[in-house]
VOTORLO-329217 format. One record per residue (C-alpha): residue in three letters; x, y, z. Coordinates in steps of 0.25 Angstrom, whole numbers, padded with zeros to 4 digits, always signed. Each point is the difference from the previous one (the first is absolute). Layout:
N
AlaXYZ/...
END
This chain:
437
Met+0053+0036+0105/Leu-0004-0013+0007/Pro+0009-0007+0010/Glu+0002-0015-0002/Leu-0009-0005+0011/Ile-0005-0012-0006/Thr+0006-0014+0003/Ala-0011-0009-0005/Ile-0013+0002-0008/Pro-0010-0004+0004/Gly+0003+0001+0015/Pro-0005-0009+0010/Leu-0013+0008+0004/Ser-0003+0002-0015/Gln+0001-0015-0002/Glu-0009-0003+0012/Trp-0010+0010-0006/Ala+0001-0006-0014/Ile-0004-0014+0006/Arg-0012+0006+0008/Leu-0004+0007-0013/Arg+0001-0013-0008/Ala-0009-0007+0010/His-0011+0010-0002/Glu+0001+0008-0013/Ser-0003-0006-0014/Arg+0013-0005-0005/Asn-0002+0007-0013/Val+0001+0014+0006/Thr+0014+0002+0007/Tyr+0012-0005-0007/Val+0008-0008+0010/Ser+0014-0005-0003/Ser+0013-0002+0008/Arg+0003+0015-0002/Phe-0014+0006+0000/Pro-0007+0007+0006/Val+0004+0009+0011/Phe-0011+0005+0009/Trp+0000+0016+0000/Asp-0001+0006+0014/Arg+0001+0015-0002/Ala+0005+0010-0011/Glu+0005+0014-0001/Gly+0003+0007-0013/Ala+0005-0011-0009/Asn+0006-0009+0011/Val-0008-0012+0005/Trp+0003-0008+0013/Asp-0004-0014+0001/Val-0004-0008+0012/Asp+0014-0005+0002/Gly+0005+0015+0000/Asn+0007-0001-0014/Arg-0001+0013-0008/Phe-0003+0000-0014/Leu+0000+0011-0011/Asp-0014-0001-0007/Leu+0001+0003-0015/Thr-0014-0004-0003/Ser-0007+0011+0008/Gly-0009-0011+0006/Phe-0006-0004-0014/Gly+0001+0015-0004/Val-0009+0005+0011/Ala+0010+0007+0009/Met+0004+0010-0010/Ala+0003+0011+0010/Gly+0007-0010+0009/Phe-0004-0008+0012/Gly-0004+0008+0012/Ala-0003+0013-0007/Glu-0004+0010+0010/His-0012+0006-0007/Leu-0006-0014-0002/Ile+0002-0004+0015/Ala-0006+0013+0004/Ala-0012-0002-0009/Tyr-0002-0015+0005/Gln+0001+0004+0014/Glu-0010+0011-0001/Gln-0010-0007-0008/Ala+0000-0013+0008/Ala-0002+0007+0013/Arg-0012+0008-0006/Leu-0007-0011-0009/Tyr+0006-0013-0005/His-0011-0005-0008/Gly-0012+0005-0007/Met-0012-0003-0010/Gly+0007+0004-0013/Asp-0012-0002-0009/Val-0011+0003+0010/His+0005+0011+0010/Pro+0014+0004-0005/Thr+0009+0009+0006/Arg+0004+0014-0005/Leu+0014-0006-0003/Lys-0006-0009-0011/Val-0005+0013-0007/Glu+0013+0007+0002/Leu+0008-0012-0006/Cys-0009-0001-0012/Glu+0001+0015-0003/Leu+0015+0000+0001/Leu+0001-0012-0009/Ser-0008+0007-0010/Arg+0009+0013+0001/Ile+0013-0008-0002/Thr-0005-0008-0012/Phe-0010+0005-0009/Glu-0001+0014+0005/Arg+0015+0002-0001/Trp+0000-0006-0014/Leu-0011+0010-0004/Ser-0009-0011-0003/Gly-0012+0003+0008/Thr-0004-0006+0014/Gly+0003-0013+0004/Lys-0009-0010+0008/Val+0005-0011+0009/Ile-0003-0014+0005/Leu+0009-0003+0012/Gly+0005-0014+0003/Asn+0009-0007+0010/Ala+0010-0007-0009/Gly+0005+0003-0014/Phe-0007-0011-0007/Glu-0013+0006+0005/Ala+0003+0013-0007/Val+0002-0008-0013/Glu-0013-0008+0002/Ala-0007+0013+0002/Ala+0006+0006-0013/Leu-0004-0013-0008/Lys-0014+0001+0005/Thr-0001+0015-0003/Ala+0005-0003-0014/Tyr-0011-0010-0002/Leu-0011+0009+0005/Tyr+0005+0011-0009/Thr+0002-0007-0013/Gly-0009-0012+0001/Lys+0012-0008-0005/Ser+0005-0011+0009/Glu+0014-0004-0007/Val+0013+0007+0004/Ile+0014+0001-0007/Ala+0011-0002+0010/Phe+0015-0004-0001/Gln+0009-0012+0002/Gly+0008+0001+0012/Gly-0010+0010+0007/Tyr-0004-0001+0014/His-0013+0006+0006/Gly-0002-0009+0012/Leu-0006-0013+0003/Gly-0015+0002+0003/Tyr-0008-0008-0010/Gly-0003+0013-0009/Ala+0015+0005+0001/Val+0006-0014-0002/Thr-0008-0001-0013/Val+0007+0012-0006/Thr+0014-0004+0006/Gly+0009-0004-0011/Arg+0007-0011+0008/Arg-0007-0014-0003/Glu+0006-0006+0013/Phe-0009+0008+0008/Arg-0013-0003-0009/Ser+0002-0015-0003/Pro-0003-0006+0013/Phe-0014+0007+0000/Gln-0003+0000-0015/Ala-0012-0008+0002/Gln-0006+0011+0008/Leu+0004+0012-0008/Lys-0007+0006-0012/Glu+0010+0004-0011/Phe-0002+0014-0004/Ala+0014+0005-0002/His+0009+0000-0012/Phe+0014+0001+0003/Leu+0010+0007-0009/Pro+0015+0001+0001/Tyr+0005+0011+0009/Pro+0011+0008-0008/Ser+0013+0003+0006/Arg+0011+0009-0005/Lys+0008-0012-0005/Asn-0012-0003-0009/Asp-0007+0013-0002/Ser-0008-0003-0013/Leu-0014+0004+0002/Glu-0006-0003-0014/Asp-0004-0014+0003/Leu-0006+0005+0013/Glu-0008+0010-0007/Lys-0006-0010-0010/Ser-0004-0009+0011/Ile-0007+0010+0008/Arg-0007+0005-0012/Leu-0004-0014-0003/Leu-0006-0003+0014/Ala-0007+0014+0001/Gly-0006-0003-0014/Thr-0008-0012+0006/Gly-0009+0009+0008/Arg+0002-0008+0013/Val+0012+0007+0006/Gly-0003+0012+0010/Ala+0014+0003+0006/Val+0015-0001+0000/Leu+0006-0003+0013/Val+0015+0003+0002/Glu+0012+0003+0009/Pro+0008+0012-0005/Ile+0012-0007+0005/Gln-0001-0015+0003/Gly+0004-0002+0015/Arg-0001-0015+0003/Gly+0001-0003-0014/Gly+0015+0003+0001/Asp+0001+0016+0001/Val-0003+0001-0015/Val+0001+0014-0006/Pro-0008+0001-0013/Pro+0004+0009-0012/Asp-0005+0014+0002/Gly-0010-0001-0011/Phe-0007-0012+0006/Leu-0010+0008+0010/Pro-0003+0011-0011/Leu-0003-0011-0010/Leu-0010-0007+0010/Arg-0006+0014+0003/Arg-0002+0003-0015/Leu-0006-0014-0003/Cys-0009+0001+0012/Asn-0005+0013-0005/Glu-0002-0005-0014/Ser-0007-0013+0004/Gly-0008+0005+0012/Leu+0007-0008+0010/Leu+0004+0004+0014/Leu+0014+0001+0004/Ile+0002-0006+0014/Leu+0014+0003+0006/Asp+0004-0009+0012/Glu+0010+0009+0007/Ile-0001-0007+0014/Tyr+0015-0003-0001/Thr+0004+0012-0009/Gly-0008+0011+0007/Phe+0005+0010+0010/Tyr+0014+0003-0006/Arg+0004-0014-0001/Thr+0006+0002-0014/Gly+0003+0015+0001/Pro-0013+0008-0002/Leu-0012+0000+0009/Phe-0006-0011-0010/Ala+0008-0008-0010/Cys-0010+0004-0012/Glu+0005+0015+0002/His+0014-0005-0006/Val-0008+0001-0014/Ser-0011+0009+0004/Val-0011-0010-0002/Val-0013+0001+0008/Pro-0008-0012+0003/Asp-0015-0002+0001/Leu+0001-0008+0013/Ile+0013-0001+0009/Cys+0002-0011+0011/Leu+0008+0005+0012/Gly+0005-0007+0013/Lys+0013-0003+0007/Ala+0007+0013+0003/Met-0013+0007-0001/Ser-0001-0002+0016/Gly+0014-0004+0002/Ser-0004-0010+0010/Phe-0014-0004+0000/Pro-0009-0009-0009/Ile-0008+0010-0008/Ser-0001+0001-0015/Ala-0008+0009-0010/Cys-0006-0001-0014/Val-0001+0014-0005/Gly-0007+0003-0013/Lys-0005+0012-0008/Ala-0014+0004+0006/Glu-0008-0003-0013/Ile+0006-0014+0000/Met-0002-0003+0015/Asp-0014+0005-0002/Ala-0003-0013-0007/Trp-0003-0006+0013/Pro-0014+0002+0005/Glu-0004+0009+0011/Ser+0000-0008+0013/Thr-0014-0004+0006/Gly+0006-0004+0013/Glu+0007-0013-0004/Ala+0013+0003-0008/Leu+0004-0009-0011/His+0015+0001+0003/Thr+0004+0002+0015/Ser+0007-0007+0012/Thr-0001+0001+0015/Phe+0013+0008+0001/Leu-0003+0009-0012/Gly+0005+0014+0003/His+0006-0005+0013/Pro+0003+0013+0009/Val+0014-0004+0004/Gly+0003-0004-0015/Cys-0005+0014-0005/Ala+0007+0008+0011/Leu+0013-0007-0004/Ala-0002+0002-0015/Leu-0003+0014+0002/Ala+0012+0002+0008/Ser+0008-0007-0011/Leu-0006+0007-0011/Arg+0002+0014+0006/Glu+0015-0003+0001/Trp+0001-0005-0014/Ile-0006+0013-0006/Lys+0010+0009+0007/Ala+0010+0006-0010/Glu+0013-0005+0008/Thr-0005-0015-0001/Leu+0002+0001-0015/Lys+0014+0005+0002/Asn+0003-0011+0010/Val-0005-0010-0010/Ala+0008+0005-0011/Glu+0013+0000+0008/Ala-0002-0014+0005/Ala-0004-0005-0014/Ala+0013+0006-0006/Met+0008-0006+0011/Trp-0006-0014-0002/Lys+0002+0001-0015/Glu+0015+0003+0002/Glu+0003-0011+0010/Ile-0008-0011-0007/Ala+0007+0003-0013/Met+0013-0005+0005/Met-0006-0015-0001/Ala+0000+0001-0015/Gly+0009-0009-0007/Ile+0001-0011+0011/Gln-0002-0014-0005/Asp-0014-0005+0000/Val-0006+0014+0001/Glu-0008+0001-0012/Glu-0006+0013+0002/Ile-0002+0011+0010/Arg-0013+0008-0001/Gly-0009+0009+0007/Arg-0004+0014+0004/Gly+0000+0009+0012/Leu+0000-0010+0012/Leu-0004-0012-0007/Trp+0011-0009-0006/Gly+0002-0014-0005/Ile+0013-0008-0003/Glu-0003-0011-0010/Leu+0009-0013+0001/Arg+0002-0009-0012/Asp+0012-0009-0004/Ser+0008+0002-0013/Phe-0010-0009-0007/Gly-0011+0009+0003/His-0007-0009+0010/Ala-0006+0006+0013/Leu+0006-0003+0013/Pro-0011-0001+0010/Ala+0008-0009+0010/Arg+0012+0010+0000/Thr-0009+0011+0002/Gly-0007-0006+0012/Arg+0014-0004+0006/Ile+0004+0014-0001/Ile-0012+0005+0007/Glu+0003-0010+0011/Glu+0014+0004+0001/Ala-0003+0014+0000/Leu-0009-0002+0012/Ala+0011-0007+0007/Cys+0008+0013-0002/Gly-0011+0009+0005/Ile-0007+0004-0012/Val-0015-0003-0004/Leu-0002-0001-0015/Leu-0012-0006-0008/Gly+0000-0009-0012/Gly-0008+0003-0012/Gly-0002-0002-0015/Val-0009-0010-0007/Glu+0012-0010+0000/Asn+0004+0004+0014/Asn+0013+0005-0004/Val+0000+0014+0004/Leu+0005+0007+0013/Ser-0010+0011+0003/Leu+0004+0012+0008/Ser-0011+0010+0004/Pro+0008+0008+0011/Asn-0007+0011+0008/Leu+0004+0014+0002/Ser+0007-0001+0013/Val+0012-0009-0005/Thr+0013+0008+0001/Arg+0010+0000-0011/Gly+0009-0007+0009/Glu-0010-0011+0002/Ala-0003-0001-0015/Cys+0015-0001-0003/Trp+0002-0011+0011/Ser-0012-0008-0004/Leu+0003+0001-0015/Gly+0014-0004+0002/Val-0004-0012+0007/Val-0010-0004-0011/Arg+0011+0003-0010/Asp+0010-0010+0008/Leu-0011-0010+0000/Leu-0002+0001-0015/Gln+0015-0001-0003/Ala+0001-0012+0009/Arg-0002-0012-0010/Ala-0006-0012+0006/
END
């Protein structure tokens, strides 16, 4: 449980660093207000200290990355050993053995584990790169350029990824430079679980002969932690099989036990054609992967010495070492037990917020939860949501906002949060929700 160390947020040093940052970073990147940001200095487990010495409980896992907790010993050891040995390589020309081992392990924990043959891999640095690799693969395999995606979906902000991101505010400033190739359909929720209209729409689009793939998050993360009905992914799998479309799952956020099982698609036993991975894959380092069935990935031509899709840091040796260390922990039997216990604890604790005024819905799975705020007329409450996030920060709790209407308090805690910390932090959030402005 956290002591009450905080007297003012942000403190004087964070305020000084914010002024310096504003002078030299694009003003569109870091949000700055009278209460934001604090500047992180160090972290351990789920606790973070800022430059002013204030301690916070991070309920975001650093955007979902530090699933095992900050300062995990196996990751520190892997980083130190690899950095001392070799901290850069030539990933698509003279790779390290670590890239080979990582590609093999990614195949084993996905398509081989699903008894669906061998998987092949394209590594990247950020999650959006994995998505763009999947889009390119789907086009090469099907010869069809259009994609079905979903409203509220978030797949990153590179030009390819933003084109299939179902949030117009990210696309509209750059619309003149984008080619529209995505069809956005409503993402079903458990509150609105009818799939009949969705099936009709997909069949109609598939019938044009121009659509080659369906891209979807098994559970929407930034879209507001939206959990679809259990029949959703099986429906997509069946329609893709019938229409010759590829099913691409974006599990960058939901992968590696975030929602309970190793991958969220395993809730309903759906096997994709391509899966995009990142975030907790390394637990700390910018590395991502598009993993696909071998026969689909082989739509890419053999390299003649100049790769069609690569980058300077592809297969970075430190990134590969950290990903291997992380994945080897994930596949241990005791990890699943720890995740199940933590998920049950969070489900029990967060349920106590049900019935509070303005709490429209509490939804989620595993270690991914969203609290949606609406008034008695059904209007979204983005300002109230943002105010609670700032007030929580002043109390020593790091939260994120989410949802298409910016009215969802999002929690994605890591495995190191104790029950005492969970009870304390959710108690604070509960008090903030009950304190009417």
